[in-house]
Each structure stands twice: as C-alpha cells, then as structure tokens.
N, C-alpha and C positions, 0 to 999 in steps of 0.2 A: 357432479360425478355423481351416480346413484350410490347409495348405502348397500353394499354387498356383505353377507352373512360371512364370519371368518371360516376358512376353510383350508386345509391343509394337504388334503390328497384328493384324486380324481372323483374318489365316490361321492364327496359332498361339495365338490365344486360347482359353482353355477355355470361354468362352461363346459367341464367334461361329464359331468354325472350322469346325465342322460345317454352319453357314448359308451359308458362303463356299466351301468347299471339300469334299472326301471323304477319307475316310482313305486311300484305294488311292493319289489323285495325291499326297498329302502323302509317302507313303513312298516314292515315286519320286523326289521332290524332297529327302527330309531329308539331313542332315548324314550320317548313317551310310551311307546308300544311295549318297551320292555318291563319298565315301572308298572304299566298296568298288568303285565304277566306276574311280576312279582306279586302283587296285591291280589291277582285272581288265585294265586297257588296257596297266599294267607288264607283268603277266605274259605277257600275250596278244604283246606285243613282244618279251619273251626268248624264246617258243615259236617266233615269225617268223624272229629272227634265227638261232636254231640250226638252224631248217628251211634256211635261207640259207647255212648255213656262216659267219656272223658271229660266232657265241659258241658256246662247246661245248655240247653236249646235255645233257651232264651238269649244267651250270651252269643251263640254260633248266629241266630237269625239278626240281633243288633250289629253284629260285626259284618254281615253281608249287606244289611241295608244301609250302614252309616258310612263305609268305606267308599271314599270317593277320590277316584285319581285326580280327577280334574280340579279338585280344591288343594291338592296338594302345593307347598311351597317348595318349587323346584331347585331355587336359588339355594335355601336351607339345606335341601337334598344335597345338592351337589357340595356344599360347603362342608357337611359332614361326612360325606363319603370321602373327600379328600383327605379328612383326619382319621377317619377309622379305617379307609381304606377297601371297605366293603359298603354298598348301599343298602343291605336288609336292615341293619340296627337302625340308620338315621330313617328309614320308611317306617319301620315298627315304631319308633318314636311319634311319627307324625299319625299314624294308623292308631296308636293307643288313646291319643287325644281325641281323635274322630270318633272313635265308638265309645267315649264315656266310662261306664262302669264296666262295659263288657270289654272294654280294653285290656283288662288283667289277663285276658285269655288269649290274646294275639300271641301268633307263634308259639304255641303252648307245646314244649316238647322237641321243637325243631331246632336245627341249626342253619347258619347263614347258607352254606352250599347246598342243602335239600331245596331251599327256595330256588337260589339262583340256578341250580340244576334244572331241576323240574321245569323251571321259567324258559331255561333254552331250549328243552325238549319241547315246549309249545310252540315256541320259534321256529324250531326245525320243521315239526308238524306243518305249519303254516307254508313255510318257505319251500320243503319239497313238495307239497300240492301245487304250487307255482310253476316248480321245475317239471312235475309231472304233466301239468297241462303244455308247456311250452315244447315238450318232448313228444307228446301227441301230435301237437301241430306242427311240429318239424317232421314226424315219420309222414303225415299225410302229404306233405310239400315234397318229399324225398319218393315217396312213392309215385307220385303223380309224374315226377320227372322220369324217372325209371321205366315207367308204363310209356311215356311219349318217346323216349330215347331207348327203345328196347334194342332196336335194330339199326342205330345210327352208327356207322362205323368211324372209328379214328385210331389213332395210332396209340397203342399201349407203350409204355415207357419204362424200362427198368436201367438204374444208374444214371438216370436223366438222357438214356439214349431210346431211340426208336427199336423196340424188340418185336412185338407180335401185334397185329391188328387185336382191338376189342371194340365194344360199343360205348358210347357215353353213357347208356343205359346199364349197363354193367358196372362202371365205374359208380354212379349213384347209387346202384342198389347194395353196392360195399358200403358206401356210406349210411345207406339204410339199415343194414344188417347190424351194425354197430350201434343203432339207437334202438333197434329192436332189443339187443341184448340190454343196453342200459335202462330200458323200460322194466325188463324182467329183474336187473341188479335193484331196481328201485322198489319194487314190489315186495322183494325178499329182505331187503335190510329193514322195513318198518318194522317187523316184530323185534328187532334186537336194538333199534335205536329209541325207539317212541315208548320208552317205559320211563316211569315216575322214579324218583329220588326222593327216599325219607327214611332218615336212619338214625338222626341225631348224632351228637357230639363227636363220638368216636365211629360211628355206624352201628351200634349195638341196639339202639332202639332203648336202652336201659331205663330212661326219664320216665317211658311210660310201661314199666312193667310188663305185666303178661297182655297187654292191650297193645302192643306193639305191631304185630304182625296185621291184626284186626284194623287199626286205623291206617296203616299202610296199604291196605289193600281197598279201603275206603276211599282212601284221598285218590288213588290211581282210578277207580271208579267214577267217582265225582269228575275227574277231567278227563275220562276215557284213555288213560294209557294203561300200557301194560304194566305189570307187577313184576318188581326185578326178582330174581331166583336170590341174589345177594346184594349186599351194599356196594355200588361203584363209585364212592368217591375216588379210590384211585385207581379204579379200573376203566379207562379211558376208550377204550376201544370201540365203544359204540359211536362217540363222537368224532373219532378217528375215522370210523370207516364211511361216516356221512360226507367228510370232507374229501377223503381218497376217491369216494364215488363222483363228487362234484369234478376232481381232478379228471378222472376217467371221461368224462362227460366233455370236459372243454378239452381234454386231450384230443379226443375225436372232432371236437370243432375245429382246433388247431390243425388238424390234418387237412381236412376239408378246406380251410383258408389258405392253407400252402397250395394245395391244388388249383384253386381258383386263381390265386395271384401269379403262378407261373403260367397258367394257360392263358391269363388275361394280359399276360406281358406282348410287346409288338411282335417279336418273333414267332409267337404262337398264335395270339390273337383269335382263339376259339371260343370262350366264354367273356362274357362281361357282367359286372353288377348292373342292376337296374339303373336305367337312366333317371337321375333328378339334377335337373338345372343346378349348376353350382358345385354339386357334390362331387369331391375327389379333386378340384380344380386346383391348379398349380399358382402360385403369386407370380410367377415370371414365365412360366410355360404355357401359353393358353391351349396347345394341343393335350394336354395332359388330361388322363381321367382315371385318378388312382383307385384302387379297389379299397374303400377305405373301411367297410363292414369286414371282410377278411383281415385287414389289418388289426382291429380291433379284436376280433375274435382270437387270434394269434396271440395278441399279447395278453389278453385274458387267461390264455391257456398255460402262459407261462408263469402268471403270478397266482394263480391258483394251484399251480403243480408245486410252488415253493410253500404255500401253506399247507398242503398235504404233507410236505415233511416237516414242519414246524408241527403237526398235530401227532405226526407219529413220535416227534422227539418229546412231546408234551406227556405221552403215555408213560414216559419213564418216570416214577413218580415216588416218594420216599414214605414208608411206613403207610399209616391210616389216613392221614391227611397231609397234602404236599405242600412245599415250601417254594412256590413260585411257578411251575410248569402249567398249573391250573389257568393262570392268568395269560398265559400264551393264547390259550383258545378263545379270549375275550376279543384276541385280536383276528385270529384265524378264520372264526366261524362266520361271522357276519360279513367279512371281507370276500369270502369265498362265496357265499350265497349270493351276493349281490353282483360281483363279476360275473358268475354262472348266468345269473337271471340276464344280464347284458349282452353277454356273448350268444345265448339262446335267441335273444330279440334279433340281435344283429344278423344271426342265420337264416331267422326266418325272412327277413326282408330279403337278403341277398339271394337265396335261393328259390323263394316265390317268385321273383322277378327275373331270375337268370335268363340273361340273352345268350343264348347258343347259336353259334355261327356254325352250320352242317357244312357249308361250301368249303369254309377254310379248315374245317376238319379233315374233310375229302383231300384238299389241295396237299395239307400237311402228310396226311397219307401216302401221297404220291411222291412224297419228296427224295425218298431211297430209289425210286425206279424199280421197284418191285423187290427190293433187296429184304424189305421187312417179311417176305413171305419165303424168305431162303429154306426156312424148316419144311414148309408145306411141299416144295419141289422135291427137297431131300426125301422125304417121306413118300412122294409119289412116284419116284424113280427107283426107290428101295426094293419093291416087288421084283423089277425087272433085272437090276445089277447088284442087288445086295446093299444094306445100309451103310458099311464104310465106303465103299465105290461109290455110291451116290453122294456120301458127305465130301468125299475128293472132288467130283466132278462139279458138285455147286461152289465148293469152295473157290476153285478155279474161274467158275463164272463169274463169281461175286467180284473176285479180284480183277477181271476182265473190265467188268461193267463200271467199276471205280476208276479205274486207268484211264479207259476211254470216253467216259460221261454216258455210256449208252445204257439200255434197260436191261435188266436180268434177262427179260423174255428174248432180245437179241442175241445177249452173249450166250444164252442156253442154245439157241437156235443154231449159233454158229459153231457149236461143238459137236463133232460127228458122234461123239458116244453117246449124245442125247438125242440128234435127230434120229440114230439108228432104233431109238426105242420109242419115242412118242412124236406125235406132229405139233406143228405151230398151234392148232386150235386148243390141244391139250396143254401146251406151253402157258398160252395165254390165260387159260382157266387157273391153272395152277399158280400163276403169277400176279391173280387179282385178289389184292387184300380181302374184299369182300366176300372170298369164298374160302377164306380162312379164319373164321370168328371162333371155330372152336364151340364150345356149350355156352358162350358168353350170353345169348339171349335165354337160353334156357336156365341159366343160373339167375337171370332177372325173374323170370316166372316162379323159381322154387322160392327167392326171397319174398316176391310178393304174396306167396301162397302162405309162407311159415307162420305167419304172424296175424291176428284180426287187428284191424285199425279202424 
C-alpha cells in the first residue's frame, strides 16, 4: 500500500483536495508559504527600521541576506510553536541564529500579532488575486452563454412552478450580473483589507518612541500595503469583510449550482454539465450522470457561509488584545479561500462546457399547453373588455383547458366572450410563449453593456 501523507479534511486529502480546492490556492496558504510570509515581514521590518535610523543599516542588510526559510528546522519550529502557542517567537529564535551579530535587531519593537496579521494580509493579497482572475474568467464564460442564448426561450419558474416565458440568456445574464457586482466589491474592499499591522505590544508603538509612525509607514511601503489609520489588533472588520466577500461569491455559485442541478434532472433535462467519460457515474446505476461540479459548488457555498459567521463571531474581542477569537481566524481564512477557489474552478469547468438542450427547453415550455402565457392573453383582451373581465374570462379558459386537457387557445376560441373580440390568429399569437418574452433579451443586452470584460 502506498504511503499517503496524513490528512483529516477534504482540503488536504489526497482523494478530495482537487475537488474542493486548487493547487495554486493551497500553495498560498501552505505552512511553508505562511512561514515565508512571517520571515518576509520580519526582513521588511528590519529594512524599514534601518531606513528610519532605528537600527543600523548593516544589521538590516545582514538580516535580509542571511534569513533563509529553506534552512529553517521546521520540526523544531513545530515543537516550539506547540509549547509557546504562536509561531513567531520560535521563528525569531532561528532567525537570530541565522543572522549572527545582526540577530539582536530581529523583531525590533514588534509584537507577535503584528507579524502574523501582516503575513496574513500578504496571503490575502495573493489569494484575492487568484479569486479576481477566476471571477474575470467566469464573467467571460457567462457573457458568452448570455450572448449565445439571448433569444433561446424557456420556461421561467417561480416557486418551482412554470410562471412566464424567459430566455436562457436572461437566466445566465442574471448570473453574470452577480459576478459583475462581485468584481466591483473585490476592487472596493482592497483598500480596507490590504493594510499592514505594526503597533507593538498594546498597539501604541510605545517601544519606538517618536519613530513609531515613521517605521509603520516605512514597513507598509516596503510591503506595498496600505497604512492603517489606527491599530487593528482587535478591530477585525477587514478580515471579516474578506471572508464574507468569499461567502457572497460562493453563495452566488451555490445559486447557479442549484439551478443547474434541477435543470439537469430527468424531468427537466434542459442542461447538462460537460461530458467526461466516467464523471458523475453511479456504482450501481449505469444510466446516471450526476452533476458533480454543481454538487461541489453547493457544498463549498455552505461551508464558506459557516466560516463567514465564524469571522463575524471572531470580531467580538476583549480589550486591546483578545483571548481566543483571533485563533478562530486561523481556521476560517485559509479554508474559505481554498474552498472558494475550488468552487470557482468547478464553475468555470461546468459553465464553459455546459450542454444546453434548446429543444427540450421548448418542449417544457409547451407542457402547459399555453397556460404559461395566460397573463399575455389577459393583457391582450383587457383593452376590449377591461382588465378585471379579461382576468375572469382567461381564468375560466385556464380551468377548462386543465379539466379537458386542451390547449389554452382552444379553450379561448370556444368562449363566445373571446370570439366576439379577437380571431383565432390573434389567439394563437397571444398564446405563443415566444411572443411573450417581455424585455428578457433587452435585459441581456443591458447586462452585457454594463461592465467591461
């Protein structure tokens, strides 16, 4: 039996990790990458302090030159982290040894949370860049679907009942508009989220005297991060916003997934995920073709939603440094990013190759024998006999059509109140679903014009 690395969640499972995540996002939030970010912040701090005259330039140069993440003893780092409860002091121990005489200036004036928070911000920046690219690609896919099916009629459904005709392009344009807004949200949140953290033990920068703000600004400039207006050790709205943004993204993906799964069911049979031999197969029912990508998208949306709630809970922190809520972020942030990347990956696959059965959509549109456009007939009769009388006439015709299993057009033609006002040709036109699409195609056009892709 091959030796598998130990794993306890789907995110690092050899079997499931590529179903629920992506290699690129896992790399951003890997242990090695995180420790490298810690070291990056420590080195940037030394450079900033040298620039501000707080530590010797030669010491900063040595710290930058001799810090080597690949040479760290990760077993020792793990053991000491287990004892200390945080990884920064154990990391500083090893960096001090690596840097020789200059090691005395490592971590000068900083506190553990300064380094950890800023490192996570660097992870968020890298993670959001991946999310941003994925959203851009998904928007192009949805725009293409919307253009292609702008005029493809299908049944619009409310409360799982056929309501009025729409077009499939109208449906996908609604999906697209959600991701247009997500792209806007992502751009808007960056200035609030991508800011450095450097404030010292209780957030007052007391250890650096009158150099505190200068060092803080220099550190943020070194890392190309925004400068915070105030310490945010216990003001966690930025991180909470980032994860709640991911919950919005995966929530939209969950909505798309639910639509696809229902439309792919045997009774609807209107769309299918791309065919890949063996994908979605059942172990006992050879005919099955399960919507795997949609199922994974829906599952991810539920998990990220839970993490969004956890991040909101973690905002409630005591005094100037919290006792516990901060640690909840360590679980929620990496998992939310990996799950969101995985869900976007599944969405791009499913939608880029989505199989749309226009004939089946048309068949389903005809299932009600014209009843789906009862409103159109009512509005067509209203100018002749008044809206309320038109409503009552069409109501009676719908009941007759249901009772006798005939079309709405036949039921209307048999009613002398209708025959006296409009002829059969007009009735046929009024009861054709394709003639009652409203502004659905125009809404597709408006969505496509509303944002540059």
